[in-house]
C-alpha positions as YAML, in Angstrom:
chain: A
units: angstrom
residues:
- id: 1
  name: MET
  ca: [80.23, 93.71, 115.09]
- id: 2
  name: ILE
  ca: [83.91, 92.93, 114.29]
- id: 3
  name: ARG
  ca: [86.12, 93.90, 111.46]
- id: 4
  name: TYR
  ca: [89.32, 92.13, 110.30]
- id: 5
  name: SER
  ca: [91.94, 92.39, 108.00]
- id: 6
  name: LEU
  ca: [92.08, 89.11, 105.87]
- id: 7
  name: LYS
  ca: [94.58, 87.96, 103.57]
- id: 8
  name: GLY
  ca: [94.10, 85.53, 100.02]
- id: 9
  name: ALA
  ca: [96.58, 82.96, 99.29]
- id: 10
  name: ASP
  ca: [97.71, 84.90, 96.30]
- id: 11
  name: GLY
  ca: [98.39, 87.73, 98.88]
- id: 12
  name: HIS
  ca: [95.10, 89.72, 98.31]
- id: 13
  name: ALA
  ca: [94.20, 92.02, 101.13]
- id: 14
  name: PHE
  ca: [90.83, 93.28, 101.91]
- id: 15
  name: ASP
  ca: [88.46, 93.82, 105.09]
- id: 16
  name: SER
  ca: [85.28, 92.55, 105.83]
- id: 17
  name: TRP
  ca: [82.88, 92.66, 108.95]
- id: 18
  name: PHE
  ca: [81.43, 89.73, 111.05]
- id: 19
  name: GLN
  ca: [78.66, 89.48, 114.03]
- id: 20
  name: SER
  ca: [81.48, 87.94, 116.15]
- id: 21
  name: ALA
  ca: [84.81, 86.27, 116.35]
- id: 22
  name: GLU
  ca: [83.20, 82.93, 117.13]
- id: 23
  name: ALA
  ca: [80.69, 83.75, 113.71]
- id: 24
  name: PHE
  ca: [84.32, 84.38, 111.81]
- id: 25
  name: GLU
  ca: [85.47, 80.95, 113.17]
- id: 26
  name: ALA
  ca: [82.36, 78.88, 112.33]
- id: 27
  name: LEU
  ca: [82.15, 80.42, 108.31]
- id: 28
  name: GLU
  ca: [86.14, 79.71, 108.16]
- id: 29
  name: THR
  ca: [85.66, 76.32, 109.49]
- id: 30
  name: LYS
  ca: [82.74, 75.57, 107.13]
- id: 31
  name: GLY
  ca: [84.66, 77.23, 104.43]
- id: 32
  name: LEU
  ca: [82.60, 80.06, 103.48]
- id: 33
  name: VAL
  ca: [84.92, 82.92, 103.58]
- id: 34
  name: SER
  ca: [86.55, 83.72, 100.63]
- id: 35
  name: CYS
  ca: [88.74, 86.09, 98.66]
- id: 36
  name: ALA
  ca: [86.91, 89.36, 98.44]
- id: 37
  name: VAL
  ca: [89.30, 89.79, 94.96]
- id: 38
  name: CYS
  ca: [89.85, 86.35, 93.25]
- id: 39
  name: GLY
  ca: [87.25, 84.06, 95.63]
- id: 40
  name: GLY
  ca: [89.81, 81.78, 96.49]
- id: 41
  name: SER
  ca: [88.51, 79.79, 99.83]
- id: 42
  name: ASP
  ca: [92.47, 79.92, 101.15]
- id: 43
  name: VAL
  ca: [91.65, 83.31, 103.69]
- id: 44
  name: SER
  ca: [93.11, 84.13, 107.01]
- id: 45
  name: LYS
  ca: [93.31, 86.64, 109.18]
- id: 46
  name: ALA
  ca: [96.17, 89.13, 108.46]
- id: 47
  name: MET
  ca: [98.06, 91.32, 111.52]
- id: 48
  name: MET
  ca: [96.02, 94.24, 112.11]
- id: 49
  name: ALA
  ca: [96.36, 97.13, 115.38]
- id: 50
  name: PRO
  ca: [92.94, 97.40, 117.30]
- id: 51
  name: GLY
  ca: [91.31, 100.34, 116.59]
- id: 52
  name: VAL
  ca: [91.28, 102.18, 120.57]
- id: 53
  name: ALA
  ca: [90.48, 105.39, 120.77]
- id: 54
  name: LYS
  ca: [92.58, 107.89, 123.16]
- id: 55
  name: ARG
  ca: [91.16, 109.75, 126.53]
- id: 56
  name: GLY
  ca: [89.08, 112.74, 125.07]
- id: 57
  name: GLU
  ca: [88.82, 111.24, 121.02]
- id: 58
  name: ALA
  ca: [86.02, 109.82, 119.23]
- id: 59
  name: ALA
  ca: [85.13, 106.27, 119.51]
- id: 60
  name: PRO
  ca: [86.18, 104.04, 116.08]
- id: 61
  name: PRO
  ca: [84.07, 104.12, 113.49]
- id: 62
  name: ALA
  ca: [80.71, 102.25, 113.42]
- id: 63
  name: PRO
  ca: [80.70, 99.54, 110.64]
- id: 64
  name: GLN
  ca: [79.26, 100.75, 107.43]
- id: 65
  name: ALA
  ca: [76.65, 99.16, 105.39]
- id: 66
  name: ALA
  ca: [77.15, 95.76, 103.92]
- id: 67
  name: SER
  ca: [76.91, 97.31, 100.23]
- id: 68
  name: SER
  ca: [80.59, 99.53, 100.83]
- id: 69
  name: LEU
  ca: [82.21, 95.95, 101.01]
- id: 70
  name: THR
  ca: [80.94, 95.21, 97.39]
- id: 71
  name: THR
  ca: [81.95, 98.74, 96.09]
- id: 72
  name: PRO
  ca: [85.55, 98.32, 94.41]
- id: 73
  name: ALA
  ca: [88.41, 99.96, 96.70]
- id: 74
  name: ASN
  ca: [91.00, 99.98, 94.33]
- id: 75
  name: PRO
  ca: [91.70, 100.07, 90.39]
- id: 76
  name: MET
  ca: [91.82, 96.34, 90.24]
- id: 77
  name: GLU
  ca: [88.49, 95.46, 91.88]
- id: 78
  name: GLU
  ca: [86.89, 98.34, 89.41]
- id: 79
  name: ALA
  ca: [88.58, 96.72, 86.33]
- id: 80
  name: LEU
  ca: [87.36, 93.06, 87.63]
- id: 81
  name: ALA
  ca: [83.78, 94.51, 88.24]
- id: 82
  name: ARG
  ca: [83.55, 95.94, 85.13]
- id: 83
  name: MET
  ca: [84.84, 92.29, 83.33]
- id: 84
  name: ARG
  ca: [81.95, 90.65, 85.34]
- id: 85
  name: ALA
  ca: [79.53, 93.06, 83.99]
- id: 86
  name: HIS
  ca: [80.83, 92.62, 80.56]
- id: 87
  name: VAL
  ca: [80.80, 88.62, 80.63]
- id: 88
  name: GLU
  ca: [77.36, 88.51, 82.12]
- id: 89
  name: ALA
  ca: [75.99, 90.75, 79.66]
- id: 90
  name: HIS
  ca: [77.55, 89.04, 76.94]
- id: 91
  name: SER
  ca: [77.44, 85.53, 77.60]
- id: 92
  name: THR
  ca: [75.22, 82.69, 79.19]
- id: 93
  name: TYR
  ca: [76.49, 80.85, 82.28]
- id: 94
  name: VAL
  ca: [76.09, 77.57, 81.95]
- id: 95
  name: GLY
  ca: [77.57, 76.16, 85.17]
- id: 96
  name: GLY
  ca: [78.65, 73.26, 85.60]
- id: 97
  name: HIS
  ca: [77.88, 72.32, 82.17]
- id: 98
  name: PHE
  ca: [80.62, 74.38, 80.77]
- id: 99
  name: VAL
  ca: [82.71, 71.61, 79.58]
- id: 100
  name: ARG
  ca: [80.04, 69.75, 77.79]
- id: 101
  name: GLU
  ca: [78.97, 72.72, 76.38]
- id: 102
  name: ALA
  ca: [82.03, 74.61, 75.13]
- id: 103
  name: ARG
  ca: [82.91, 71.27, 73.10]
- id: 104
  name: ALA
  ca: [79.40, 70.88, 71.35]
- id: 105
  name: ILE
  ca: [79.80, 74.28, 70.15]
- id: 106
  name: HIS
  ca: [83.18, 73.71, 68.75]
- id: 107
  name: LEU
  ca: [82.05, 70.73, 66.83]
- id: 108
  name: GLY
  ca: [78.65, 72.55, 65.46]
- id: 109
  name: GLU
  ca: [76.31, 70.42, 67.68]
- id: 110
  name: ALA
  ca: [75.21, 73.62, 69.42]
- id: 111
  name: PRO
  ca: [74.45, 77.16, 68.25]
- id: 112
  name: ASP
  ca: [77.65, 79.32, 68.44]
- id: 113
  name: ARG
  ca: [77.45, 81.72, 71.49]
- id: 114
  name: MET
  ca: [79.09, 82.75, 73.92]
- id: 115
  name: ILE
  ca: [79.38, 80.89, 77.17]
- id: 116
  name: HIS
  ca: [81.15, 80.87, 80.83]
- id: 117
  name: GLY
  ca: [80.81, 78.36, 83.32]
- id: 118
  name: GLU
  ca: [82.81, 76.30, 85.74]
- id: 119
  name: ALA
  ca: [85.47, 73.77, 84.87]
- id: 120
  name: ASN
  ca: [87.82, 71.85, 86.64]
- id: 121
  name: PRO
  ca: [91.77, 72.29, 86.13]
- id: 122
  name: GLU
  ca: [91.93, 68.74, 84.11]
- id: 123
  name: ASP
  ca: [88.77, 69.25, 82.42]
- id: 124
  name: ALA
  ca: [89.78, 72.67, 81.13]
- id: 125
  name: LYS
  ca: [93.22, 71.30, 79.96]
- id: 126
  name: ALA
  ca: [91.35, 68.59, 77.63]
- id: 127
  name: LEU
  ca: [89.42, 71.54, 76.19]
- id: 128
  name: ILE
  ca: [92.62, 73.48, 75.56]
- id: 129
  name: GLU
  ca: [94.60, 70.20, 74.23]
- id: 130
  name: ASP
  ca: [91.48, 69.13, 71.55]
- id: 131
  name: GLY
  ca: [91.28, 73.31, 69.97]
- id: 132
  name: VAL
  ca: [88.50, 74.62, 71.94]
- id: 133
  name: PRO
  ca: [89.36, 78.17, 72.61]
- id: 134
  name: VAL
  ca: [88.39, 78.74, 76.24]
- id: 135
  name: ALA
  ca: [90.17, 81.00, 78.71]
- id: 136
  name: PRO
  ca: [89.98, 80.91, 82.89]
- id: 137
  name: LEU
  ca: [88.26, 84.20, 84.19]
- id: 138
  name: PRO
  ca: [89.41, 85.97, 87.22]
- id: 139
  name: ILE
  ca: [86.05, 85.80, 88.84]
- id: 140
  name: ILE
  ca: [83.51, 83.32, 90.28]
- id: 141
  name: PRO
  ca: [80.12, 83.25, 90.27]
- id: 142
  name: LYS
  ca: [77.80, 85.57, 92.55]
- id: 143
  name: ASP
  ca: [76.29, 82.51, 94.35]
- id: 144
  name: ARG
  ca: [79.43, 81.24, 95.73]
- id: 145
  name: SER
  ca: [81.50, 84.43, 96.66]
- id: 146
  name: THR
  ca: [80.70, 85.51, 100.20]
...
């Protein structure tokens, strides 16, 4: 196991464990490494110093269970986790059908309800221009996060 300090394009810093350096490279090449804070796919290794024990000291700590990576590490991550929980508890995930569903709700063609999903920037802009009340969320669906 190897731990890398990683950095997202927006400057978000986080650590993640990988089976090996080759495993990290393979995942990165396939676009499967994403920012733990915002979900962005532009992630790179940050500068880091190796954890080498001095003579007579204990070895560096072994990797913790993967669940430690899912626990919020700072107040911003805690706020994002609370936001995700609230959104998931009070709205319906409609995935890639978000634009169609949001427009249908706005026009009264579908039942009025809270929804969340995915839209490309052009479609989201068109919804806003048409007066459909939408807002981007700083979270990504769980099945798309690493």
